[in-house]
C-alpha positions as CSV (number, residue, x, y, z in Angstrom):
1,M,0.0,0.0,0.0
2,I,1.3,3.4,-1.0
3,S,-0.2,6.8,-0.2
4,K,0.8,9.7,-2.4
5,K,-0.4,12.8,-4.0
6,L,-0.8,12.1,-7.8
7,T,-1.1,14.7,-10.5
8,V,-4.1,14.7,-12.9
9,V,-2.7,14.7,-16.4
10,S,-5.9,13.9,-18.2
11,N,-9.6,13.7,-17.3
12,K,-12.0,13.2,-20.2
13,K,-15.3,11.7,-21.2
14,L,-15.0,8.5,-23.4
15,A,-18.7,7.5,-23.6
16,D,-22.2,8.0,-22.1
17,G,-21.3,8.6,-18.4
18,I,-17.8,7.0,-18.6
19,Y,-14.7,8.9,-18.0
20,E,-10.9,8.3,-18.1
21,M,-8.5,9.9,-15.6
22,R,-4.7,9.6,-15.8
23,L,-2.6,10.3,-12.7
24,S,1.2,10.8,-12.9
25,G,3.8,10.2,-10.2
26,A,2.8,6.7,-9.4
27,D,4.8,3.4,-8.9
28,Y,4.1,0.2,-10.7
29,V,1.0,-1.7,-9.6
30,V,-0.1,-5.3,-10.6
31,P,-3.1,-6.0,-12.7
32,G,-6.1,-6.6,-10.6
33,S,-5.1,-4.4,-7.7
34,F,-7.1,-1.2,-6.9
35,L,-6.7,2.3,-5.5
36,E,-8.7,4.8,-3.5
37,V,-9.0,8.5,-4.6
38,T,-9.9,11.3,-2.2
39,V,-12.5,13.4,-4.1
40,P,-12.3,17.1,-3.2
41,G,-15.2,17.9,-0.9
42,F,-16.0,14.3,0.2
43,Y,-15.0,12.5,3.3
44,L,-14.9,8.9,2.2
45,N,-12.4,7.8,-0.5
46,R,-13.8,6.2,-3.7
47,P,-12.2,2.9,-4.8
48,F,-11.4,2.1,-8.4
49,G,-9.8,-0.8,-10.2
50,V,-6.5,0.1,-12.0
51,G,-7.2,0.4,-15.7
52,N,-3.5,0.8,-16.8
53,Y,-0.1,1.6,-15.6
54,E,2.6,3.0,-18.0
55,D,5.7,5.2,-17.4
56,G,4.7,6.3,-14.0
57,E,1.0,6.9,-14.9
58,I,-1.9,5.2,-13.4
59,T,-5.2,5.2,-15.4
60,I,-8.6,4.8,-14.0
61,Y,-11.9,4.5,-15.8
62,Y,-15.0,5.6,-13.9
63,K,-18.8,5.8,-14.4
64,V,-20.8,8.7,-12.9
65,V,-23.1,6.9,-10.5
66,G,-23.4,9.5,-7.7
67,N,-22.3,12.9,-6.3
68,G,-18.6,11.8,-5.8
69,T,-18.0,10.5,-9.3
70,D,-20.0,13.4,-10.7
71,K,-17.5,15.8,-9.0
72,M,-14.7,13.8,-10.3
73,T,-15.7,14.9,-13.8
74,E,-14.9,18.5,-12.7
75,V,-11.3,17.8,-11.6
76,S,-9.0,19.8,-13.8
77,V,-5.6,18.9,-15.2
78,G,-2.8,19.7,-12.8
79,T,-4.8,19.0,-9.7
80,K,-3.0,16.9,-7.1
81,L,-5.2,14.2,-5.5
82,N,-4.6,12.0,-2.5
83,V,-4.4,8.4,-3.7
84,I,-3.8,5.2,-1.9
85,Y,-2.8,2.5,-4.4
86,G,-1.3,-0.9,-4.6
87,L,-4.3,-2.2,-2.6
88,G,-5.6,-5.8,-2.5
89,N,-4.2,-8.7,-4.6
90,G,-4.0,-9.1,-8.3
91,F,-4.7,-11.7,-10.9
92,N,-2.6,-14.9,-11.2
93,M,-1.5,-14.8,-14.9
94,E,0.5,-18.0,-14.5
95,R,-2.7,-20.1,-14.3
96,A,-3.7,-19.5,-18.0
97,I,-2.3,-20.7,-21.3
98,R,-5.3,-19.6,-23.4
99,P,-6.8,-16.9,-21.1
100,L,-10.4,-15.7,-21.4
101,L,-11.0,-12.3,-19.9
102,V,-14.7,-11.3,-19.2
103,S,-16.0,-7.9,-18.1
104,G,-19.4,-6.2,-17.6
105,G,-19.8,-2.4,-17.6
106,I,-16.9,-0.5,-15.9
107,G,-15.5,-3.8,-15.0
108,I,-13.6,-3.4,-18.2
109,A,-11.0,-1.3,-16.4
110,P,-8.9,-4.1,-14.7
111,I,-9.7,-6.5,-17.6
112,Y,-8.1,-4.0,-20.1
113,Y,-5.0,-3.7,-17.9
114,L,-4.8,-7.5,-17.6
115,A,-5.2,-7.9,-21.4
116,K,-2.3,-5.5,-22.0
117,A,-0.2,-7.4,-19.4
118,F,-0.8,-10.7,-21.3
119,A,0.0,-8.9,-24.7
120,K,3.4,-7.8,-23.3
121,K,4.1,-11.6,-22.6
122,G,3.3,-12.4,-26.2
123,V,-0.2,-13.9,-25.3
124,R,-3.2,-12.8,-27.2
125,P,-6.2,-13.4,-24.9
126,I,-9.9,-13.7,-25.8
127,V,-11.8,-10.8,-24.3
128,V,-15.7,-10.8,-23.9
129,T,-16.9,-7.5,-22.7
130,G,-20.5,-6.3,-22.1
131,F,-22.4,-3.0,-21.9
132,R,-26.0,-1.9,-21.7
133,N,-25.8,-0.4,-25.2
134,A,-23.5,1.0,-27.9
135,S,-23.3,4.5,-26.3
136,E,-21.6,3.0,-23.2
137,V,-18.8,0.9,-25.1
138,V,-15.3,2.0,-24.4
139,L,-11.8,0.6,-25.2
140,S,-13.0,-1.6,-28.1
141,N,-10.5,-0.2,-30.6
142,E,-7.7,-0.6,-28.1
143,L,-8.6,-4.2,-27.2
144,K,-8.9,-5.3,-30.8
145,E,-5.2,-4.6,-31.4
146,I,-4.1,-6.9,-28.5
147,A,-7.0,-9.4,-28.1
148,D,-9.7,-11.5,-29.9
149,L,-12.6,-9.2,-28.9
150,V,-16.2,-10.0,-28.5
151,V,-18.4,-6.9,-27.6
152,C,-21.8,-7.6,-26.1
153,T,-24.7,-5.2,-25.6
154,D,-28.0,-5.9,-23.8
155,D,-30.0,-4.3,-26.4
156,G,-28.2,-5.6,-29.5
157,S,-27.1,-2.1,-30.6
158,M,-23.5,-3.3,-31.1
159,G,-22.0,-6.8,-31.3
160,F,-23.4,-9.8,-29.6
161,N,-27.0,-9.3,-28.5
162,G,-27.0,-10.5,-24.9
163,N,-24.9,-10.6,-21.8
164,P,-21.2,-11.6,-21.5
165,V,-22.0,-15.0,-20.0
166,S,-24.2,-15.9,-22.9
167,A,-21.5,-14.8,-25.2
168,V,-19.0,-17.0,-23.3
169,K,-21.2,-19.9,-23.8
170,A,-21.4,-19.3,-27.6
171,L,-17.7,-18.8,-28.1
172,D,-16.1,-21.0,-30.9
173,K,-12.6,-20.5,-29.5
174,E,-11.0,-22.6,-26.8
175,W,-9.8,-21.2,-23.5
176,D,-8.4,-23.0,-20.4
177,Y,-8.8,-20.3,-17.6
178,Y,-10.8,-17.1,-17.2
179,Y,-10.5,-13.8,-15.4
180,A,-13.6,-11.7,-14.7
181,C,-14.8,-8.4,-13.3
182,G,-18.3,-7.0,-13.5
183,P,-21.6,-6.9,-11.8
184,M,-22.3,-9.6,-9.2
185,V,-25.1,-11.2,-11.2
186,M,-22.6,-11.6,-14.1
187,M,-20.1,-13.1,-11.7
188,K,-22.6,-15.5,-10.2
189,Y,-23.8,-17.0,-13.5
190,L,-20.2,-17.2,-14.9
191,K,-19.2,-19.2,-11.7
192,M,-22.3,-21.4,-12.3
193,Y,-21.1,-22.1,-15.9
194,S,-17.5,-22.7,-14.9
195,D,-15.6,-22.1,-11.6
196,K,-12.2,-22.5,-13.4
197,G,-11.1,-18.9,-13.1
198,E,-10.7,-15.8,-10.9
199,L,-13.3,-13.2,-10.1
200,S,-12.4,-9.5,-9.2
201,L,-15.2,-8.5,-6.9
202,E,-16.7,-5.1,-6.0
203,A,-18.0,-4.2,-2.6
204,R,-18.9,-1.0,-0.6
205,M,-15.7,-0.1,1.4
206,G,-15.0,2.0,4.4
207,C,-11.3,2.0,4.9
208,G,-10.0,0.1,1.9
209,F,-7.2,-1.7,3.7
210,G,-8.8,-4.3,6.0
211,A,-9.5,-2.5,9.2
212,C,-13.3,-1.9,9.2
213,M,-14.4,-5.3,7.8
214,G,-17.2,-3.4,5.9
215,C,-16.6,-5.2,2.6
216,S,-16.6,-8.8,4.0
217,I,-18.1,-11.6,1.8
218,I,-18.8,-15.3,2.4
219,T,-16.3,-17.9,1.2
220,K,-15.9,-21.6,1.7
221,S,-13.3,-20.9,4.4
222,G,-15.5,-18.2,6.2
223,Y,-15.7,-14.4,5.9
224,K,-13.0,-12.6,3.9
225,R,-12.5,-8.9,3.0
226,V,-12.7,-7.8,-0.6
227,C,-10.1,-5.1,0.1
228,K,-7.6,-7.2,1.9
229,E,-7.9,-10.9,0.8
230,G,-9.4,-9.8,-2.5
231,P,-10.5,-8.1,-4.7
232,V,-9.5,-11.1,-6.8
233,F,-10.7,-14.5,-5.5
234,D,-10.8,-18.0,-7.0
235,A,-14.2,-18.6,-8.5
236,D,-14.6,-21.9,-6.7
237,E,-13.8,-20.2,-3.4
238,V,-16.5,-17.5,-3.2
239,E,-20.2,-18.1,-2.3
240,L,-22.3,-15.8,-4.7
């Protein structure tokens, strides 16, 4: 865990309600870990999965869902934000030979970073990513360059008409291990289809580093904290 003031070098809208913020002055973080940002004017930090790391810059992708994230859209370039990063554990990339990466909504952020990490190792993963409609689709062009991409939309306005789990079931390509991040309902049905993978879970957090127990979930070995023992868990371990 590292606490630093990072400088906003970019904060722009990518799609309907979805933004990209880049922060400079950071150290390397592993794919699957997360960070917390202190939003000016708000007491509680906001957690975000790391969407990329390159040359001292961390990128996060966020969706406007409340007052805090709405305020983030107003943060200007040059602003220094308090950021705690390197939180939680990351994905275990050694488990896959033919990796499948699955995301829903803003869960694409850590999945995109993971896809880039696989690409750097010379591995071209399969990526299945889902959104409500075409107006919310992000990072598809970037992913096409490094992965075999399947885009899903709930209303059929782009790509596969349906959810990511249905698209995974319809795949005509082989995979041996998956990595996923998205809404809990997506994770639940993906786990029901196959528990041969890892799930990056989301939860409401108080502290973000294991002290308050507010983000605890049920696993086969008892309660565990998403912020400390997670956010990445073996699919066969969690009770969804």
